C-alpha positions in Angstrom: 49.4 153.0 151.1 51.6 152.2 148.1 52.6 148.9 149.6 49.0 148.0 150.2 48.1 148.8 146.6 51.0 146.8 145.3 50.0 143.8 147.5 46.4 144.0 146.3 47.6 144.2 142.7 49.9 141.2 143.2 47.0 139.3 144.8 44.6 140.1 142.0 47.1 139.1 139.3 47.6 135.7 141.1 43.8 135.2 141.3 43.4 136.0 137.6 46.2 133.6 136.7 44.8 130.8 138.8 41.3 131.3 137.2 42.8 131.4 133.7 44.7 128.1 134.3 41.9 126.3 136.2 40.7 124.3 133.2 44.1 123.8 131.6 44.8 120.6 129.6 48.4 119.8 129.2 48.0 117.9 125.9 49.2 120.8 123.7 52.5 121.0 125.7 53.3 117.3 125.7 52.3 117.0 122.0 54.5 119.9 120.9 57.5 118.5 122.8 56.9 114.9 121.4 56.5 116.1 117.8 59.7 118.1 118.0 61.6 115.2 119.5 60.4 112.5 117.0 59.8 112.8 113.3 58.1 109.4 113.3 55.3 110.7 115.5 54.7 113.7 113.2 54.6 111.4 110.2 52.2 109.0 112.0 49.9 111.9 112.9 49.7 112.9 109.3 49.0 109.4 108.1 46.3 108.8 110.7 44.5 112.0 109.7 44.6 110.9 106.0 43.3 107.5 106.9 40.5 109.0 109.0 39.5 111.3 106.2 39.3 108.3 103.9 37.1 106.4 106.4 34.8 109.4 106.8 34.6 110.0 103.1 33.4 106.5 102.6 30.4 107.5 104.8 30.8 104.4 107.0 28.1 104.0 109.6 29.0 104.5 113.3 28.5 101.4 115.5 28.5 101.1 119.2 32.0 100.3 120.3 33.0 99.1 123.8 36.4 100.2 125.1 38.0 98.3 128.0 39.7 100.5 130.5 42.0 100.0 133.4 42.3 102.8 136.1 45.7 103.0 137.7 45.4 104.9 141.0 48.8 106.3 142.0 48.4 107.5 145.6 50.7 108.8 148.3 52.1 106.1 150.6 50.4 107.9 153.5 47.0 107.3 152.0 46.8 103.6 152.6 43.1 103.3 153.0 40.9 103.3 149.9 38.9 106.5 149.8 41.6 108.4 151.7 43.0 111.4 149.9 44.8 110.5 146.6 43.7 106.9 147.0 40.3 107.5 145.6 37.3 105.2 146.2 35.8 102.7 143.9 32.6 104.7 144.0 34.5 107.8 142.6 35.9 105.7 139.8 32.4 104.3 139.0 31.1 107.8 139.0 33.7 108.9 136.5 32.8 105.9 134.2 29.1 106.8 134.5 29.8 110.3 133.3 31.9 109.0 130.4 29.2 106.6 129.3 26.6 109.4 129.4 28.8 111.9 127.5 29.8 109.4 124.8 26.2 108.1 124.3 24.5 111.5 124.2 22.5 110.5 127.3 23.9 113.2 129.6 21.4 115.2 131.6 21.6 118.2 129.2 19.6 116.2 126.6 17.0 116.3 125.1 16.6 119.9 126.3 20.0 121.5 126.4 20.8 124.9 127.9 20.6 126.4 124.4 19.6 124.9 121.0 22.0 126.9 118.8 24.1 123.8 118.0 21.5 121.1 118.7 21.6 119.9 115.1 25.4 119.5 115.3 25.3 117.6 118.6 26.2 114.0 117.9 26.2 110.6 119.6 29.7 109.1 119.4 28.2 105.7 120.4 31.0 104.7 122.6 30.9 102.7 125.8 33.6 102.5 128.5 33.8 99.5 130.8 36.4 98.4 133.4 38.3 95.3 132.2 37.5 92.0 134.0 40.6 90.2 132.7 44.2 91.4 133.2 47.0 91.0 130.6 48.0 87.6 132.2 44.4 86.3 131.9 43.6 86.7 135.6 40.3 88.1 136.9 40.4 91.8 137.8 38.1 94.7 138.7 39.9 96.9 136.3 41.5 99.0 139.0 45.2 98.9 140.2 46.4 100.8 143.2 50.0 101.8 143.7 51.5 103.4 146.8 54.1 106.0 145.7 56.7 107.9 147.7 56.1 110.8 145.4 53.6 113.3 146.7 52.7 114.5 143.3 53.8 114.7 139.6 55.0 117.9 137.9 53.2 118.1 134.5 56.1 120.1 133.0 59.0 117.8 134.0 57.3 114.5 135.1 54.4 114.2 132.6 55.0 110.4 132.1 56.5 109.4 135.4 53.2 108.1 136.8 53.2 105.5 133.9 56.3 103.6 135.0 57.1 101.5 138.1 60.7 102.9 138.3 59.6 106.5 138.4 57.1 106.3 141.2 54.1 105.2 139.1 52.6 102.0 137.6 53.4 100.3 134.3 50.4 100.4 132.0 48.7 97.4 130.4 49.0 96.6 126.7 47.7 99.8 125.1 46.5 97.9 122.0 44.0 96.1 124.3 43.3 98.5 127.1 42.7 102.2 127.6 45.0 103.1 130.5 43.9 105.9 132.8 46.4 107.1 135.4 44.8 109.0 138.3 47.2 110.8 140.5 48.0 114.2 142.1 49.2 116.6 139.5 51.3 119.4 140.9 50.9 123.1 140.2 53.1 124.0 137.2 56.1 126.3 137.5 53.9 129.0 135.9 51.3 128.6 138.7 48.7 126.9 136.6 46.5 123.9 137.5 46.7 121.0 135.1 43.6 118.7 135.3 44.7 116.1 132.8 46.2 115.3 129.4 46.6 112.6 126.7 48.7 112.0 123.7 46.9 112.1 120.3 47.1 108.8 118.4 50.3 107.8 116.6 53.0 107.4 119.2 55.9 105.3 117.8 56.1 101.8 119.1 59.0 102.6 121.6 56.8 105.3 123.1 53.6 103.2 123.3 53.9 102.9 127.1 52.9 106.6 127.2 49.6 106.0 125.6 46.5 106.8 127.6 45.1 109.4 129.9 46.4 111.2 133.0 43.8 112.8 135.2 44.2 114.6 138.5 42.5 112.7 141.4 40.4 115.8 142.2 38.9 115.9 138.7 38.2 112.2 138.0 34.4 111.8 138.6 32.3 114.2 140.6 32.1 112.7 144.1 34.5 112.0 146.8 37.8 113.9 146.3 36.3 115.3 143.1 33.2 117.0 144.6 34.3 120.3 143.0 34.4 118.8 139.5 31.8 118.2 136.8 33.7 115.0 136.0 34.3 115.9 132.4 38.0 116.2 132.4 38.2 112.5 131.3 35.6 113.2 128.6 37.9 116.0 127.2 41.1 113.9 127.4 39.5 110.8 125.8 38.6 113.2 122.9 42.4 113.8 122.5 43.1 110.1 122.9 40.7 109.4 120.0 42.1 112.1 117.7 40.4 115.4 118.6 42.1 118.7 119.1 41.0 121.8 121.0 38.3 123.9 119.4 40.1 127.1 120.1 43.3 128.8 119.0 46.2 127.3 121.0 48.0 130.7 121.4 46.9 132.8 124.4 48.0 135.9 122.5 44.6 136.1 120.9 43.4 136.4 117.3 40.8 134.4 115.4 41.5 131.0 114.0 39.5 127.9 113.0 41.1 124.9 114.8 40.0 122.3 112.2 43.0 120.1 112.1 42.1 116.4 112.0 38.9 116.5 109.8 36.7 118.5 112.1 34.8 121.1 110.1 31.8 122.1 112.2 33.3 123.9 115.2 33.2 127.7 114.6 36.4 129.8 115.0 37.2 131.5 118.3 39.5 134.3 119.4 42.3 132.9 121.5 42.1 130.2 124.2 38.5 129.7 125.3 38.3 129.7 129.1 35.2 131.3 130.7 35.1 133.9 127.8 37.8 134.7 125.3 41.0 135.3 127.3 38.9 135.6 130.5 36.9 138.5 129.1 33.2 139.2 129.5 30.5 138.2 128.8 30.8 134.7 130.2 30.4 131.7 127.8 27.0 131.2 129.2 25.9 134.1 127.1 23.9 132.7 124.2 25.0 135.5 121.8 28.7 135.8 122.5 30.6 135.6 119.2 34.3 136.4 119.0 34.9 135.8 115.3 33.1 136.1 112.0 32.6 132.5 110.9 32.1 133.4 107.2 35.7 134.5 107.0 36.6 130.8 107.5 34.3 129.2 105.0 31.1 128.9 107.0 27.8 129.7 105.4 26.6 131.8 108.3 28.0 133.5 111.4 27.1 131.8 114.7 28.0 132.3 118.4 31.1 130.6 119.9 30.5 126.9 120.7 31.3 127.0 124.4 29.3 123.8 125.0 31.8 121.7 123.1 33.7 119.1 125.3 36.9 120.1 123.6 36.8 123.7 124.8 37.8 125.0 128.2 34.4 126.5 129.0 32.7 125.6 132.2 29.4 124.3 130.8 30.4 121.7 128.1 27.8 119.1 127.1 28.3 118.0 123.4 30.5 116.6 120.6 29.8 117.6 117.0 29.0 115.3 114.1 32.5 115.7 112.7 34.1 115.0 116.1 32.1 111.8 116.5 33.1 110.7 113.0 36.8 111.3 113.7 36.7 109.3 116.9 34.9 106.4 115.2 37.4 106.6 112.3 40.3 106.4 114.8 38.8 103.3 116.4 38.2 101.7 113.0 41.7 102.5 111.9 44.7 103.3 114.1 43.0 101.9 117.3 41.3 99.0 115.6 43.1 96.5 117.9 41.6 98.2 120.9 38.1 98.0 119.3 38.6 94.3 118.6 40.1 93.5 122.0 36.8 92.5 123.5 36.4 89.6 121.1 40.1 88.7 121.5 39.8 88.1 125.2 39.9 91.4 127.0 36.5 90.9 128.8 34.7 93.7 130.5 32.4 93.6 133.5 29.4 95.2 131.9 26.9 93.9 129.4 26.2 95.0 125.8 24.7 98.4 125.3 21.3 99.2 123.8 20.3 102.8 123.8 16.8 102.5 122.2 13.6 103.8 123.7 12.3 100.3 123.9 14.3 97.1 124.5 13.0 93.8 123.2 14.6 90.7 124.6 12.8 87.9 122.8 10.4 86.8 125.5 11.1 89.8 127.7 10.2 93.5 127.2 11.8 96.2 129.2 10.6 99.8 128.8 10.9 102.7 128.7 14.6 103.2 128.1 15.7 105.8 129.0 13.4 105.8 132.0 12.6 108.2 134.8 12.9 105.7 137.6 10.1 103.3 136.9 10.8 100.3 134.6 8.1 98.0 133.3 9.1 94.4 132.7 6.8 92.0 130.7 8.0 88.4 130.5 6.6 85.2 129.0 9.0 83.3 131.3 9.1 82.9 135.0 11.4 85.6 136.5 13.5 84.3 139.4 15.5 87.4 140.2 16.3 90.8 138.9 19.5 92.7 139.7 20.7 96.2 138.7 24.4 97.1 138.8 26.6 100.1 137.9 28.6 99.9 134.7 31.6 99.1 136.9 29.9 96.0 138.3 28.7 97.1 141.7 25.2 95.7 142.5 22.7 98.5 143.6 19.5 96.5 143.6 18.4 92.9 143.9 14.8 91.6 143.8 13.4 88.1 143.8 9.8 89.3 143.2 8.3 92.3 141.5 4.9 93.8 141.9 2.8 95.1 139.0 5.5 94.1 136.6 7.7 97.1 137.6 10.7 98.0 139.6 11.5 101.4 141.1 15.0 102.9 140.5 14.0 106.4 141.7 16.4 106.2 144.6 19.4 105.9 142.3 21.4 108.7 140.7 21.0 109.4 137.0 23.3 107.3 134.8 23.8 104.1 132.8 23.1 100.8 134.6 23.1 97.1 133.8 19.9 95.1 134.4 20.2 91.3 134.7 17.1 89.2 134.6 17.3 85.5 135.6 14.4 83.4 134.4 13.8 79.7 134.6 15.4 79.3 131.2 18.2 81.7 130.9 19.8 85.1 131.9 19.2 88.4 130.1 21.6 91.3 130.5 21.0 94.8 129.0 21.9 98.4 129.6 19.3 100.9 130.8 19.5 104.7 131.2 18.1 106.4 134.3 17.2 110.0 133.6 14.9 111.6 136.2 
């Protein structure tokens, strides 16, 4: 009986540890190591935060910024066929980009009626768009996806955190990080402590000799929400891009517990929490879906009132995230208008993307063509003073999902498509119009 009890205890401990580590981001670990190894990185981080504060204090207006990305799929050499195992499909990549564009434009399905309205006034639109690059560093056409067959089955986040980023360590060299956001998708091994790492990214400021490390790493089972990532909500990349653009976690980094307000980096509107925020605080009850759960007294940290924990924030580890705050959106915009300005300007300097410009208004006016409503519930009305020759609808990654040469009653039906951001292209007898539309059924 004693052996059985010990076995059950061992089993339960393993289950609890696995659950606690399920939503683990490795950013804190790689950042701590990098900052200890290099004083220049630490100085750069301080300077970036000061510059961001200056940009924010000037009350600069946010503008829609398009970020060109390249997805490097590092797959096992036994997964030759696209869509097989670690060699994820183009559809899965497009799905991941769809989720990014929704989350970073406040057009995700939780809006305009989120699960709870406690922080609705703090929920902000970062006004960022992510598109696969259509021109590679050598000026050649590309679909923005590279695929590398590797003899490595997986990569250990503790000891091989950057190996997928180099040809000579079983991965793929990244593209110029000043012009592209590199995303490496691979199989991340279970850590020595038994935890599951889903992704990570360095915060801005890597010294020039470490710039090859810049970008995201995401486990292939957590990039998107279809295919190999069916168990995922697809928001690991949303979280990691937050780090890439200067955001830190909203919770205390120590698992030992204790309240703190993680406001490094000019974020002042995320309430303090007690310890690492997983499903509850340190895996306690009630779950973070509780509308009243409050682990700390916010007024002890300079807030005017005491509010529940913000489990819906993308930079937490909770399971139901759906928002960024106003301060977080300001920090990301400040980073793109400062440290990552070359990335922001890369579109105009030749790094083309295979998606049109973005317009997120309720009504789009295109000179002689009107498209409405936007967002839409599946039915789009098109009024034109010109003769329409064809209408096509594509995903943000460039895959065509609808083509019509004629329309009836000035409308097209997108009801068969999944919710998301799409590109509509209208060819008339005079010219071609391309705009973004949001499908939200």
